[in-house]
C-alpha positions as CSV (number, residue, x, y, z in Angstrom):
1,M,93.0,100.9,103.7
2,T,95.4,99.0,106.1
3,P,99.2,99.5,104.9
4,P,101.0,96.1,104.8
5,E,102.4,94.5,108.2
6,R,106.0,96.1,108.2
7,Y,109.1,93.9,108.8
8,P,113.0,94.3,110.2
9,P,115.2,96.1,107.5
10,D,117.1,92.9,107.0
11,D,113.6,90.6,106.3
12,P,113.2,89.8,102.9
13,R,109.4,89.9,103.5
14,E,110.0,94.1,103.8
15,W,111.7,94.1,100.8
16,L,108.9,92.8,98.9
17,N,106.2,94.7,100.8
18,R,108.1,97.7,99.5
19,A,108.4,96.7,95.8
20,K,104.9,96.2,95.9
21,S,104.1,99.4,97.0
22,N,106.6,100.5,94.3
23,L,104.8,98.5,91.8
24,A,101.1,99.7,92.8
25,M,102.5,103.4,92.9
26,A,103.9,102.6,89.2
27,K,100.6,101.1,87.8
28,N,98.2,104.4,89.4
29,R,98.3,106.9,86.4
30,V,97.3,109.8,88.0
31,P,97.0,113.2,86.0
32,E,99.8,115.5,86.2
33,V,102.2,112.6,86.9
34,Y,104.9,111.8,84.3
35,L,104.9,108.5,82.7
36,E,109.0,109.6,83.7
37,D,108.2,108.8,87.3
38,L,106.5,105.8,87.5
39,C,108.7,104.1,84.8
40,F,111.3,105.0,88.1
41,E,108.6,103.7,90.3
42,A,108.8,100.1,87.9
43,Q,112.7,100.6,88.0
44,Q,112.1,100.2,91.7
45,A,109.8,97.9,92.6
46,A,112.0,95.3,89.9
47,E,114.8,96.4,92.1
48,K,113.8,96.0,95.8
49,A,111.6,92.7,94.7
50,I,115.1,91.2,93.3
51,K,117.0,92.0,96.7
52,S,114.2,90.4,98.0
53,V,115.2,87.1,96.6
54,M,118.3,87.8,97.3
55,I,118.0,88.5,100.9
56,K,115.9,85.8,100.7
57,R,118.4,83.1,99.4
58,G,121.5,84.9,101.8
59,V,123.1,86.2,98.7
60,E,124.8,89.4,99.6
61,F,124.5,92.4,97.4
62,P,125.4,96.4,96.5
63,Y,123.2,99.2,96.8
64,V,123.0,99.5,93.3
65,H,120.1,100.2,90.8
66,D,122.1,97.8,88.1
67,L,119.8,95.2,87.2
68,A,121.4,93.3,85.5
69,R,124.6,93.4,88.0
70,L,121.9,92.2,91.2
71,L,120.6,89.0,88.5
72,S,123.7,88.4,87.2
73,L,124.9,87.8,91.1
74,L,121.5,85.7,91.6
75,E,122.8,83.8,89.0
76,A,126.1,82.8,90.2
77,A,124.8,82.3,93.7
78,G,123.2,79.1,91.4
79,E,119.1,81.1,91.3
80,V,117.8,80.1,88.0
81,V,116.4,83.8,86.5
82,P,113.5,83.3,84.2
83,E,114.0,85.4,80.9
84,T,110.7,87.5,81.7
85,V,112.7,88.6,85.0
86,M,116.1,89.2,83.0
87,Q,114.2,91.9,80.3
88,A,113.8,93.4,84.0
89,E,117.6,95.0,82.7
90,E,116.1,97.4,80.6
91,L,114.4,99.1,83.5
92,T,118.0,99.8,84.9
93,Q,117.5,103.1,82.7
94,Y,114.4,104.3,84.3
95,A,117.0,104.5,87.9
96,M,118.7,107.7,87.3
97,S,118.0,109.4,83.7
98,T,114.3,109.6,84.3
99,R,114.3,111.1,87.9
100,Y,115.5,115.3,86.6
101,P,114.6,117.1,84.0
102,S,117.0,116.3,81.1
103,L,117.4,116.4,77.9
104,E,116.6,113.2,76.5
105,Q,113.0,112.2,75.2
106,P,110.1,111.9,77.5
107,V,108.7,108.3,78.3
108,S,106.2,107.0,75.6
109,E,103.1,105.2,76.1
110,Q,104.3,102.0,74.7
111,D,107.6,102.7,77.2
112,Y,105.7,103.1,80.3
113,D,103.5,100.2,79.5
114,E,106.6,97.7,79.2
115,A,108.3,98.7,82.0
116,A,104.9,98.1,84.2
117,R,104.7,94.9,82.8
118,V,107.7,93.6,83.6
119,A,108.0,95.3,86.9
120,E,105.3,93.0,87.9
121,A,106.2,90.1,86.2
122,V,109.7,90.8,88.5
123,V,107.3,91.6,91.6
124,H,105.2,88.2,90.4
125,W,108.1,86.0,90.7
126,A,109.7,87.0,93.0
127,K,106.4,86.3,95.4
128,E,106.5,82.7,94.0
129,Q,110.3,82.4,95.6
130,H,109.1,83.7,98.8
131,L,106.3,81.2,98.1
132,E,109.1,78.2,97.8
133,T,110.7,78.1,100.5
134,T,108.4,79.3,103.3
């Protein structure tokens, strides 16, 4: 299998490629992998997809994992963000707390399915945004 073409780090296509890579990992259920780790990959997919659109539109962003903040910046710049993409705000919880052993409850199958669904919707939306202005 050939990896995707690499672009410079300031190229929105590289961010979208990385988002697609994270999404592929999030959807790859393998034995001995925690659902928390897959949800982290889902969050990363959504974050990088959103940032790819921000770069494409010339919107500066902070290097944070807070998807609500990123989406607010995008909306403030005039981007119309559909409700399905706004649901990505819920993925922020997977950016930090699920990365390490903790006392929190493990991620459920339902939570994982929802995280993967939302991440996939965000990546799909980002792809459409790239096609609109190409």
